Legacy VTK file of the C-alpha trace (Angstrom):
# vtk DataFile Version 3.0
C-alpha trace
ASCII
DATASET POLYDATA
POINTS 351 float
84.326 117.253 118.193
86.316 120.428 118.752
85.215 123.031 121.285
82.582 125.309 119.805
82.025 128.693 121.394
78.399 129.598 122.060
76.982 132.622 120.199
77.240 135.932 122.006
73.843 137.619 122.489
74.070 141.312 123.389
70.864 142.576 125.019
71.625 146.243 124.297
72.292 145.540 120.667
69.056 143.578 120.376
67.071 146.413 121.980
68.663 148.967 119.647
67.929 146.728 116.662
64.250 146.492 117.631
64.000 150.278 117.909
65.649 150.784 114.513
63.449 148.132 112.877
60.359 149.830 114.324
61.516 153.167 112.933
62.177 151.697 109.478
58.795 149.968 109.419
57.048 153.189 110.478
58.760 155.174 107.714
57.766 152.594 105.091
54.134 152.536 106.250
54.022 156.337 106.395
55.439 156.696 102.886
53.047 154.186 101.298
50.179 155.505 103.410
50.612 158.954 101.891
50.321 157.422 98.429
47.250 155.411 99.428
45.580 158.335 101.148
45.089 158.363 104.897
41.341 158.870 104.536
41.048 155.635 102.513
43.190 153.830 105.072
40.929 155.008 107.882
37.791 153.883 106.064
39.348 150.482 105.338
40.300 150.046 108.991
36.766 150.865 110.130
35.323 148.215 107.841
37.804 145.502 108.797
36.685 142.014 109.780
39.115 141.355 112.610
38.132 137.715 113.075
40.255 136.885 110.026
43.348 137.671 112.089
42.808 134.450 114.036
43.642 132.650 110.802
46.810 134.779 110.544
47.919 133.362 113.884
47.081 129.807 112.797
49.147 130.294 109.654
52.165 131.422 111.656
51.875 128.413 113.966
52.071 126.303 110.803
55.172 128.264 109.770
57.047 127.372 112.944
55.812 123.793 112.927
56.929 123.449 109.309
60.419 124.811 109.838
60.895 122.799 113.018
59.916 119.720 111.010
62.430 120.665 108.307
65.182 120.976 110.917
64.310 117.691 112.580
64.034 115.770 109.301
67.246 117.297 107.922
69.218 116.303 111.010
67.873 112.741 110.920
68.475 112.111 107.206
70.198 109.896 106.285
71.516 108.543 109.609
71.643 111.323 112.170
70.124 111.769 115.630
66.357 112.193 115.979
65.924 115.543 117.720
62.841 115.879 119.867
60.094 118.164 118.590
60.322 120.583 121.526
64.063 121.036 120.998
63.681 121.656 117.276
60.977 124.256 117.972
63.273 126.064 120.431
66.107 126.143 117.906
63.839 127.381 115.120
62.172 130.097 117.208
65.589 131.292 118.390
66.897 131.314 114.833
63.873 133.304 113.644
64.262 135.865 116.403
67.945 136.402 115.661
67.324 136.541 111.909
64.673 139.224 112.279
66.647 141.564 114.478
70.368 141.003 114.876
71.907 140.538 111.442
71.379 141.030 107.741
70.421 138.458 105.163
69.540 135.906 107.849
73.215 135.583 108.873
72.564 135.473 112.627
69.865 132.833 112.296
72.092 130.716 110.052
74.993 131.040 112.491
72.798 129.983 115.396
71.429 126.996 113.473
74.987 125.972 112.551
75.973 126.166 116.225
72.985 123.992 117.143
73.945 121.414 114.501
77.490 121.269 115.854
76.270 120.887 119.424
74.019 118.048 118.322
77.179 116.246 117.285
77.722 116.880 113.573
81.254 117.546 112.412
82.078 120.908 110.871
81.811 119.934 107.203
78.665 117.854 107.726
77.022 120.634 109.745
77.680 123.075 106.905
76.294 120.627 104.351
73.120 120.091 106.412
72.719 123.827 107.076
73.016 124.756 103.405
71.079 121.666 102.371
68.041 122.244 104.567
67.816 125.883 103.470
68.241 124.850 99.833
65.362 122.398 100.239
63.169 125.092 101.796
63.893 127.546 98.994
63.455 124.872 96.345
59.862 124.599 97.546
59.674 128.403 97.571
60.826 128.453 93.948
58.092 125.981 93.057
55.562 128.282 94.753
56.690 131.156 92.521
56.813 128.901 89.445
53.267 127.647 90.095
52.040 131.206 90.451
53.810 132.115 87.221
52.326 129.216 85.246
48.767 130.018 86.308
49.419 133.752 86.194
50.106 133.631 82.463
46.403 133.015 81.821
45.062 135.303 84.581
44.320 138.779 83.170
44.998 140.583 86.466
48.569 139.242 86.659
51.203 141.180 84.665
52.992 138.933 82.179
56.296 140.534 83.128
55.850 139.286 86.697
54.888 135.748 85.720
57.371 134.916 82.950
60.633 135.276 84.940
59.445 132.651 87.433
58.296 130.299 84.672
61.653 130.562 82.861
64.225 130.898 85.640
63.111 128.224 88.120
63.527 125.308 85.647
66.932 126.704 84.598
68.131 126.807 88.209
66.862 123.263 88.850
68.544 122.006 85.663
71.867 123.577 86.676
71.562 122.032 90.140
70.927 118.642 88.530
74.036 119.019 86.374
76.234 119.963 89.355
74.959 117.085 91.450
75.743 114.243 89.069
77.419 111.558 91.242
80.838 111.623 89.569
80.981 115.419 89.560
80.003 115.641 93.223
82.797 113.271 94.219
85.381 115.312 92.309
84.307 118.512 94.027
84.011 117.026 97.511
87.355 115.231 97.456
89.261 118.278 96.243
91.005 120.101 99.083
93.371 122.395 97.221
92.236 125.894 98.128
89.570 127.550 100.225
87.411 128.475 97.237
87.352 124.908 95.943
86.545 123.549 99.402
83.704 126.065 99.743
82.324 125.074 96.353
82.671 121.435 97.362
80.530 122.029 100.468
77.906 123.809 98.363
77.850 121.016 95.801
77.690 118.477 98.624
74.668 120.294 100.068
72.948 120.240 96.669
73.742 116.521 96.396
72.232 115.992 99.858
69.038 117.705 98.659
68.988 115.448 95.592
69.423 112.319 97.697
66.676 113.514 100.061
64.317 113.865 97.108
64.941 110.252 96.156
64.457 108.723 99.626
61.062 108.395 101.362
62.480 109.540 104.709
64.330 112.397 103.013
61.165 113.676 101.347
59.859 114.589 104.801
62.077 117.672 104.543
60.089 118.925 101.545
56.715 118.109 103.064
57.545 120.141 106.136
58.890 122.934 103.915
55.583 122.947 102.019
53.763 123.412 105.349
56.098 126.303 106.169
55.272 128.221 102.983
51.587 127.265 103.024
51.273 128.638 106.552
52.801 131.987 105.619
50.668 132.263 102.487
47.555 131.455 104.523
48.511 134.154 107.006
48.910 136.794 104.272
45.683 135.745 102.533
43.734 135.976 105.807
45.200 139.419 106.520
44.028 140.665 103.122
40.582 139.160 103.672
40.363 141.025 106.976
40.435 144.313 105.077
38.031 143.292 102.355
39.902 141.927 99.336
42.351 139.391 98.069
43.962 138.564 94.734
43.514 135.399 92.709
45.521 132.388 93.855
48.055 132.948 91.065
48.287 136.631 91.984
48.770 135.819 95.660
51.554 133.306 94.938
53.395 135.677 92.600
52.989 138.784 94.753
54.142 136.888 97.828
57.134 135.222 96.144
58.298 138.387 94.387
57.943 140.512 97.502
59.698 137.937 99.645
62.845 138.227 97.556
63.361 141.677 99.082
64.322 139.929 102.334
67.607 138.901 100.739
68.743 142.541 100.469
71.942 142.662 102.596
71.172 145.943 104.407
70.913 146.020 108.220
67.371 146.452 109.600
65.903 147.126 106.128
64.783 143.548 105.452
61.398 143.947 107.111
60.771 147.358 105.518
61.847 145.988 102.151
59.441 143.061 102.417
56.600 145.357 103.524
57.125 147.784 100.663
57.826 145.188 97.967
54.904 142.940 98.898
52.536 145.906 99.052
53.613 147.015 95.570
53.438 143.519 94.087
49.961 143.045 95.520
48.814 146.271 93.887
50.340 144.994 90.631
47.961 142.000 90.710
44.889 144.109 91.378
44.660 144.655 95.156
43.823 148.274 96.112
46.858 149.940 97.669
45.169 150.729 101.000
44.071 147.082 101.428
47.470 145.800 100.316
49.285 148.008 102.833
47.043 147.163 105.794
47.045 143.465 104.918
50.825 143.346 104.695
51.238 145.222 107.983
48.805 142.883 109.757
50.590 139.849 108.311
53.988 141.163 109.409
52.728 141.733 112.950
52.161 137.985 113.208
55.107 136.896 111.035
57.755 139.335 112.252
56.966 141.195 115.450
55.140 138.688 117.650
57.830 135.952 117.331
60.681 138.309 118.256
60.390 138.185 122.041
59.931 134.387 122.385
62.649 133.919 119.757
65.230 135.988 121.614
64.231 134.447 124.968
64.679 130.985 123.459
68.097 131.930 122.050
69.288 133.176 125.442
67.911 130.055 127.160
69.641 127.651 124.774
72.972 129.450 124.993
72.888 129.601 128.797
71.876 125.955 129.030
74.898 124.920 127.012
77.846 123.547 128.990
81.391 122.769 127.862
81.634 119.176 126.696
77.873 118.686 126.721
75.987 117.681 123.581
73.265 120.098 122.458
70.300 119.787 122.552
70.446 118.164 125.965
67.672 115.704 125.154
67.820 113.859 121.842
66.637 110.452 120.794
69.419 108.730 118.934
68.580 106.671 115.895
67.704 103.141 116.984
70.087 100.530 115.632
69.813 96.791 116.104
71.937 95.533 119.001
75.265 94.059 117.988
76.135 90.556 119.231
78.671 90.529 122.001
82.000 88.873 121.469
82.387 86.016 123.979
85.253 86.567 126.426
88.453 84.730 125.690
89.238 81.715 127.845
LINES 1 352
351 0 1 2 3 4 5 6 7 8 9 10 11 12 13 14 15 16 17 18 19 20 21 22 23 24 25 26 27 28 29 30 31 32 33 34 35 36 37 38 39 40 41 42 43 44 45 46 47 48 49 50 51 52 53 54 55 56 57 58 59 60 61 62 63 64 65 66 67 68 69 70 71 72 73 74 75 76 77 78 79 80 81 82 83 84 85 86 87 88 89 90 91 92 93 94 95 96 97 98 99 100 101 102 103 104 105 106 107 108 109 110 111 112 113 114 115 116 117 118 119 120 121 122 123 124 125 126 127 128 129 130 131 132 133 134 135 136 137 138 139 140 141 142 143 144 145 146 147 148 149 150 151 152 153 154 155 156 157 158 159 160 161 162 163 164 165 166 167 168 169 170 171 172 173 174 175 176 177 178 179 180 181 182 183 184 185 186 187 188 189 190 191 192 193 194 195 196 197 198 199 200 201 202 203 204 205 206 207 208 209 210 211 212 213 214 215 216 217 218 219 220 221 222 223 224 225 226 227 228 229 230 231 232 233 234 235 236 237 238 239 240 241 242 243 244 245 246 247 248 249 250 251 252 253 254 255 256 257 258 259 260 261 262 263 264 265 266 267 268 269 270 271 272 273 274 275 276 277 278 279 280 281 282 283 284 285 286 287 288 289 290 291 292 293 294 295 296 297 298 299 300 301 302 303 304 305 306 307 308 309 310 311 312 313 314 315 316 317 318 319 320 321 322 323 324 325 326 327 328 329 330 331 332 333 334 335 336 337 338 339 340 341 342 343 344 345 346 347 348 349 350
């Protein structure tokens, strides 16, 4: 494997990013708070049942456990090393911390995860396929969350039809297109083509989609999707508990749709705006399914404290620790359990 330079983590840049993210979040809360009415917000805060926030924390523990399981299962399938749970948790927490603060669109977290995959021992092309593949699997489950909310939301009066129908229509179309691209013969044509950077990039993407398809068909591969389901279930539980803390919550269909639609704002490629975009979009989508604006705003803020702000410090500490622990010529993570293979018979020495 070629030498792979460790990611550079700039402490000053991280501190500045945290300050800017705090400012953006404050502006978003202030703007929506003026619409909600600060008197209503104060009354809602006074009547809060804070014990529900314990369930927010439990949900976020499930989030990290789920994504660590996705990482571990994706590395192992179909014949890779079995990364220890503690190592996968460190990688995931570091990736989350970098995603939240350092770069837009999750680029820093993706880059760190790619570096970890290379240090585990995967070659460049395979590391890219696994990186794209594991994230595709996670967002396939996310799409099914939105689709489920859309299907049930069609018959729920409090859910706008215009919010439900796009999920019901678009998710099956995307899955059908993915199935067409990942037909075995077509995948081979794309992956063996090496004439041009664009074609090679498409080949890696198609290869990642084919990896997801093969994981769906194999019992050991389906672990990726089970862990991904835990990831999304944990975050949904955390948001639901935060809303309950302030006295209300939407129907299950409304919760799924509001969450999924609001979450799409995180893909906006603007520095430091991702968290503010999610806060604002999720608050508005919750009000669209019948949650009072003051409860929606406070619930979203409480959820984001657990989902966004609390993991930042351990995430960045973990990233620094993993980078500093890395040594030239040393496989990362330092402690992995290789897949057990039956011992090969020794060839008897020649006379």
